[in-house]
N, C-alpha and C positions, 0 to 999 in steps of 0.2 A: 751306624745307620739307624735312624728312628723308625719305629713301626707303629702305625695307628691301630689300636686294638678294636675299638668300636666307635662309631660316630654317627649321629643322626641329626643333620641340619634341618631346620624347618623348611617348609615348602616355599617360603618367601625369603630364603637365606640370601639370595643374590638380587633381590628386587632393586630396580633402578640402577643397576650396575651395567656397564658396558665392558665386555670381555672379548679379547682377541684370542682366537684359537688357531694356531698354525697346524698344517697337516690335518685339516678338519674333514677331509673327504672320506676317510675310512678308518677302521681300527679304533685305537684309543682316542684319536682326535675327534672322530664322529661321536663316540660315546660321551666324551667330555662335553662337546658342544650341546648335545641333547640334554645331558644332566644339568648343565648350567642354565639352559633355556627353561627347563622344567622347574628350576628353582628361581625363576624370575628375571634372569639376566637377558639383556640384548646381546646377542653373540655375533661377532664378526668372524665369518668363515673364510679362512685363508688357506690357499693351496694352489697347486699347479693346474689341476684338471677341473675346469668349470662344471662339466657334467656331473661329477661326483659331488661337488659343492651344492649344486642345484638340488640334488636328491636329498641331501641333509637339510637344506633350506626348507624343502617341502615337508620333511618330517617335523621340523620345528614349528612351522606354520600350523601343522595338524594338531599340535599340542594345545594351541589356542591360548597360550599363557604369555608369550613374549615374542618379539620379532627377531629377525636375523638380517644380516647384511653380507653380501658376497663381495670379497675383494681378492680376485685371483692374483697370484704372485709366484714367480719362478725364482727360487733361491739360487739356482745355478747361474742366473743372469743378473743377479742383484748387484747394484752399484750404490754409491753414496746418494746419487741423484734419485734412483728408483725407490730406495728406502725412504728418502725425504718425501717423495710424492705420495707414498703409501701413508705416511704419518699425516701429511696434509689432508689426505682424503678422509682419514678418521676424524680429524679435527673439524673439517668442514661439514661432513655428513652427520656426525654424531655429537660433536662438541665436547666429548669427554672420553676418558679411558680409565677403567678401574682395575684392570688386570690383563696379564698376558700368560697364556699357556704355550710355551715353546715346545710343541710336540713334533714338528716336522723333523724327519730323519731320513738319512740315506746311507746305504752301504751296498757295495757290489757283492757282498757275501764273503765268507772266509776265503783268504788266499795268502800265499806266502809273501813276505815283504819283497822278495826278489821279483815278484810279478807286479808290484805297485808302480805304476807310471806316475809322472808328475801330474797328469790329468786326474788320476785316481785320488792322489793326495789333495789336490786343490778342490775337487768337487766335494769330497767327504768332509774336509775341514770347513769349507764354506757353508754347507748345509747344516752341519751338526754343531758348529761352534762360532764361526765368524759372523754369519748373517744374524743369528740370534743376538749376539753381542751388539752388532750395529743397530738392530731394530730396537733393542732395549734402550740404547743410548738416544736414538732419535725420538723415542716415545717418552723420554724422561719428563719433559715439560707437562705433557698430558697426565702422566702418572702422578707427578708431584702436585698437580692441581686437585687430585682426588683426596678426600679425607682419609681414605683407607684403600691402598692399592697393593696388589700382590702380583709378583712375577714368579712363575714356576718354570724351571729349566728341566728338561728331560735328560737324565743320566742313563747309565747302562751298567750292568754287572761287569762287563768286560773293561770298563773304565776303572773299576775298583780292583779287579783281579785280572790283570792283563794276561792273555794266553796266546800261544802261537796261532798264527793265521788270522788274527783279528786286527792286526796292523793299524792302519790309519783311523779306522772307526774307534778302536779302543783308545788311541791317543786323543782323538777329538772328545770322546766322552769323559776321559780323565780330565781334560781341559775344562769341561763344563763344571765340574765340581770345584776346581780351582777358581774359575770365574765367579761362581756363586759366592764363595768365601770372600773374595776381593770386593765384589760389588756390595755385599752385605756390610763389610767394614766401611766402605766409602759412603754408604747410606746411613751410617749411625746417627748423623745429624738430622735425618728425616724420619721421625717416628711414624709417619704415615705410610712409609714404604717398607716393603720386605721382599726378600727373594730367597727361594729355596730350590733345591734339586729334588727330583722325584725319580726313583728307579722303578719302572713298572715290573721288571722281572719277566719270567717266561709267561707269555699270554698268547692266546689263540688269535693272532692277527695276520693280515696278509704279509707283513714284513717277516714275521716268524716263519711262515710257510716258505718264504723265499730263502731265508738263511738256514733253515733246518728242514729241508724237504723230505728227509727220511723219518722224521719224528711223527708220532701220533699227536699232533697239536690239538686235536679236538678234545683231548682229555685235560687240557690246560684251562686255567681260569679264563673267562671271557672278559673283554674290556669293561663291560658294565659292572663286573664284580669288583673293580678297583675304584669305583667312583666315590666311595666314602672319603678316601684320602684326597682325591682331586677337589672335592667340595670343601673339605676342611681347610686345605691350604689356600684356596681361593677366597673363602668366606671370612667374615669378621671374627670368628672364633680362633683364628690363628694369628691375630694381631700380636706383635711383639716377638713372634718366632721367625728368625731370619738366619741365613747362613748355614742352614742344616741340610742334611740329606735324608730323605724319607724313602722307605720301601712302599711300593703300591700294594704289596701282598700282605694279607692279614697273617698275624702270627698263628702257627698251627694250634688248632684247638680253640681258637677264639672266633 
């Protein structure tokens, strides 16, 4: 797994780019949407809860640098038709797409495999793996029309080191890294496209509070502390880097 030691992109790093951020209503998605907007991008805010997206929209507008668009979307209800409609909305409203951060995630929390129902499996696999794959495929024409497009898929440490009680979530996140390698290989003929996985690690987010309620999560890095890696992978300085897995955490002592 690659780790970015230090990175400082210019304030206009993402100027004139349109970037879709899924799960943008809170946590890392919110921080990434703000960081991308602050560096000049038009950000498409994507998530289930319109109220949370509207709050992030207002924060971006307050920056006074770039605009944002809200496109609510429920991964659990996604179909080929609804994914196509979302892609068509991006094309008609914005006319281009230069990047996707697949940040939306879902888990019921740690539980034994014996307690996993088919609904648990279907929901976790859909949100964490299937729908991101569908959305990337549907957005391919828009991404390929960009001179420099980046897709970031969100992995997880449990996908690399599976452990008891992480069940379907660990399976889905392991699948994300496999998907990234396959997609990178199939995009070799498209030098303008790249796709990488990013594992945030332990971060003080609402999801972390849900999965680790007994931990002192306030001592963990904040989402904003990881944004150097998110900016690097989305911006032009990562051109040519594809099929890799990055850690969102800085190396100790750097």
